[in-house]
LOZA-38305 format. One record per residue (C-alpha): x, y, z; residue number from 0. Coordinates in Angstrom, 1 decimal, decimal comma, padded with zeros to 4 digits. Layout:
N
SITE       c1       c2       c3     i
SITE        X        Y        Z   NUM
...
END
This chain:
180
SITE       c1       c2       c3     i
SITE   -062,0   -030,4    020,9     0
SITE   -060,8   -028,1    023,2     1
SITE   -061,2   -031,0    025,9     2
SITE   -059,4   -033,4    023,9     3
SITE   -056,3   -031,3    023,2     4
SITE   -056,1   -030,5    027,4     5
SITE   -056,2   -034,4    027,9     6
SITE   -053,3   -034,9    025,4     7
SITE   -051,4   -032,3    027,0     8
SITE   -052,0   -033,3    030,5     9
SITE   -050,8   -037,0    029,3    10
SITE   -047,9   -035,7    027,5    11
SITE   -046,8   -033,7    030,9    12
SITE   -047,6   -036,9    032,9    13
SITE   -045,5   -039,0    030,7    14
SITE   -042,3   -036,9    030,6    15
SITE   -042,6   -036,0    034,6    16
SITE   -042,9   -039,8    034,9    17
SITE   -039,8   -040,5    032,6    18
SITE   -037,7   -038,0    034,4    19
SITE   -038,7   -039,6    037,9    20
SITE   -037,8   -043,0    036,6    21
SITE   -034,4   -041,9    035,1    22
SITE   -033,6   -040,0    038,5    23
SITE   -034,6   -043,1    040,6    24
SITE   -032,6   -045,2    038,1    25
SITE   -029,5   -042,7    038,3    26
SITE   -029,5   -042,1    042,0    27
SITE   -030,5   -045,9    042,7    28
SITE   -027,9   -047,4    040,9    29
SITE   -024,9   -044,9    041,8    30
SITE   -022,3   -046,5    044,1    31
SITE   -019,7   -044,1    043,2    32
SITE   -019,1   -040,4    044,4    33
SITE   -017,8   -037,6    042,0    34
SITE   -016,0   -034,4    042,0    35
SITE   -016,8   -033,0    038,7    36
SITE   -014,2   -030,1    038,9    37
SITE   -011,3   -032,6    039,2    38
SITE   -013,0   -034,9    036,6    39
SITE   -012,8   -037,6    039,5    40
SITE   -014,5   -040,5    039,9    41
SITE   -013,9   -043,0    042,8    42
SITE   -015,6   -046,1    043,9    43
SITE   -015,1   -048,7    046,2    44
SITE   -014,4   -052,4    045,0    45
SITE   -013,8   -055,6    046,9    46
SITE   -010,0   -055,5    045,8    47
SITE   -009,4   -051,9    046,5    48
SITE   -010,1   -048,6    044,8    49
SITE   -010,7   -047,4    041,2    50
SITE   -010,0   -044,0    040,1    51
SITE   -011,0   -042,7    036,8    52
SITE   -010,2   -039,7    035,1    53
SITE   -011,3   -037,9    031,5    54
SITE   -008,4   -036,9    029,6    55
SITE   -008,9   -033,8    027,4    56
SITE   -006,9   -030,8    026,3    57
SITE   -008,9   -028,5    027,9    58
SITE   -007,4   -029,9    031,3    59
SITE   -003,9   -029,1    030,4    60
SITE   -002,2   -026,0    032,0    61
SITE   -002,5   -023,9    030,0    62
SITE   -005,6   -025,5    027,9    63
SITE   -004,5   -027,2    024,5    64
SITE   -006,8   -027,4    021,7    65
SITE   -006,6   -031,2    020,8    66
SITE   -009,0   -033,3    018,9    67
SITE   -007,9   -036,3    021,1    68
SITE   -009,6   -037,5    024,1    69
SITE   -008,8   -040,4    026,7    70
SITE   -009,7   -042,2    029,8    71
SITE   -007,2   -043,3    032,5    72
SITE   -008,5   -046,1    034,9    73
SITE   -006,3   -046,7    037,7    74
SITE   -007,0   -049,2    040,5    75
SITE   -005,3   -049,2    043,8    76
SITE   -004,8   -052,9    045,0    77
SITE   -006,3   -053,4    048,5    78
SITE   -003,1   -054,7    049,8    79
SITE   -001,7   -051,3    048,6    80
SITE    001,3   -053,1    047,3    81
SITE    000,9   -052,1    043,9    82
SITE   -001,5   -049,6    041,4    83
SITE   -002,9   -051,1    038,3    84
SITE   -003,5   -048,6    035,3    85
SITE   -005,0   -048,5    031,8    86
SITE   -004,9   -045,5    029,3    87
SITE   -007,3   -045,5    026,5    88
SITE   -006,9   -042,3    023,8    89
SITE   -008,5   -041,6    020,6    90
SITE   -007,7   -039,2    018,0    91
SITE   -004,1   -038,6    019,0    92
SITE   -000,8   -039,1    017,3    93
SITE    002,6   -039,8    017,7    94
SITE    002,6   -040,4    021,5    95
SITE    006,0   -039,9    023,1    96
SITE    005,1   -040,5    026,9    97
SITE    002,4   -040,5    029,7    98
SITE    002,9   -040,2    033,2    99
SITE    001,7   -039,3    036,8   100
SITE    002,5   -035,9    037,7   101
SITE    001,9   -034,3    041,1   102
SITE    000,2   -031,5    041,5   103
SITE   -003,4   -030,0    041,9   104
SITE   -005,9   -029,4    039,3   105
SITE   -005,0   -026,0    037,4   106
SITE   -001,3   -026,7    038,1   107
SITE    001,6   -028,3    036,8   108
SITE    004,0   -030,6    038,9   109
SITE    006,6   -033,0    038,1   110
SITE    006,7   -036,6    036,9   111
SITE    006,3   -039,3    039,8   112
SITE    005,6   -042,1    037,5   113
SITE    005,8   -043,2    034,0   114
SITE    003,0   -044,9    032,3   115
SITE    004,0   -045,0    028,7   116
SITE    007,7   -044,5    027,0   117
SITE    008,1   -044,5    023,0   118
SITE    011,7   -045,6    022,8   119
SITE    011,5   -045,5    019,0   120
SITE    012,8   -042,7    017,5   121
SITE    009,9   -043,0    014,7   122
SITE    007,0   -041,4    015,4   123
SITE    004,4   -043,8    016,5   124
SITE    001,6   -043,1    014,4   125
SITE   -002,3   -042,8    015,7   126
SITE   -003,1   -043,9    019,3   127
SITE   -006,9   -045,2    019,6   128
SITE   -007,6   -047,8    022,0   129
SITE   -005,4   -048,9    024,9   130
SITE   -002,0   -046,9    024,7   131
SITE   -001,1   -048,6    027,9   132
SITE   -001,4   -051,0    031,0   133
SITE    000,5   -052,1    033,4   134
SITE    001,5   -052,0    037,2   135
SITE    003,4   -049,6    039,3   136
SITE    005,2   -050,8    042,6   137
SITE    007,5   -048,7    044,8   138
SITE    010,6   -049,2    042,6   139
SITE    008,5   -047,5    039,6   140
SITE    008,0   -044,3    041,7   141
SITE    010,3   -041,6    040,6   142
SITE    010,9   -037,7    040,9   143
SITE    009,6   -036,3    044,5   144
SITE    008,1   -039,6    045,5   145
SITE    010,8   -041,8    044,5   146
SITE    010,6   -045,4    045,5   147
SITE    007,5   -044,3    048,0   148
SITE    004,4   -046,0    046,9   149
SITE    002,4   -045,2    050,0   150
SITE    002,9   -041,5    049,3   151
SITE    001,6   -041,9    045,6   152
SITE   -001,1   -044,0    047,1   153
SITE   -002,0   -040,7    049,5   154
SITE   -001,5   -038,4    046,5   155
SITE   -003,8   -040,1    044,4   156
SITE   -006,7   -040,4    047,2   157
SITE   -006,2   -036,5    047,6   158
SITE   -006,4   -035,8    044,1   159
SITE   -002,8   -034,6    043,9   160
SITE   -002,2   -036,8    040,7   161
SITE   -002,8   -036,2    037,3   162
SITE   -002,3   -038,3    034,2   163
SITE   -000,6   -036,2    031,3   164
SITE   -000,1   -037,8    027,7   165
SITE    002,6   -036,3    025,7   166
SITE    002,7   -035,9    021,9   167
SITE    005,2   -034,9    019,3   168
SITE    002,4   -032,0    018,3   169
SITE    002,4   -030,9    022,2   170
SITE    005,5   -032,1    024,2   171
SITE    004,4   -030,5    027,2   172
SITE    001,1   -032,4    027,2   173
SITE   -001,8   -033,1    024,9   174
SITE   -004,4   -034,6    027,1   175
SITE   -004,7   -034,6    030,8   176
SITE   -006,8   -035,6    033,8   177
SITE   -006,7   -035,4    037,2   178
SITE   -007,1   -038,5    039,5   179
END
């Protein structure tokens, strides 16, 4: 009986470590992205340019905000670097007023350098679950400290100096934030 239990334990350990090894090989072998978790940054090189992703959370706000909401920002810099494409996806937030690119490092607040979403309706927008906004930024859309300078905005994104901020009626200063 003791011999049988020992064999079962050895088999279970072998299976557990084999699964862990396979998972690590798949994870490392399939990854073509580099990440910097301190900035919630994911950057990947694509044939048509660069893509940056940011996880949008209330905890990323400065100061942190308690929010049930969450989101994702997907930003692609075209290979020719003459435009930036973006998509903002949100869940569990309501009455979004604006969404912007702001310029500052993680842990700091900065000024608006591009508007991604603007609710020009005086009525509340209601729940925002799904794609909040998507579009294209060109030099004429760049504002604030970088007004008209798309090259500087692209450099700031690459250097981790741009964050996405989603402003709501409940938290006008920003309910969700993610660093690119």
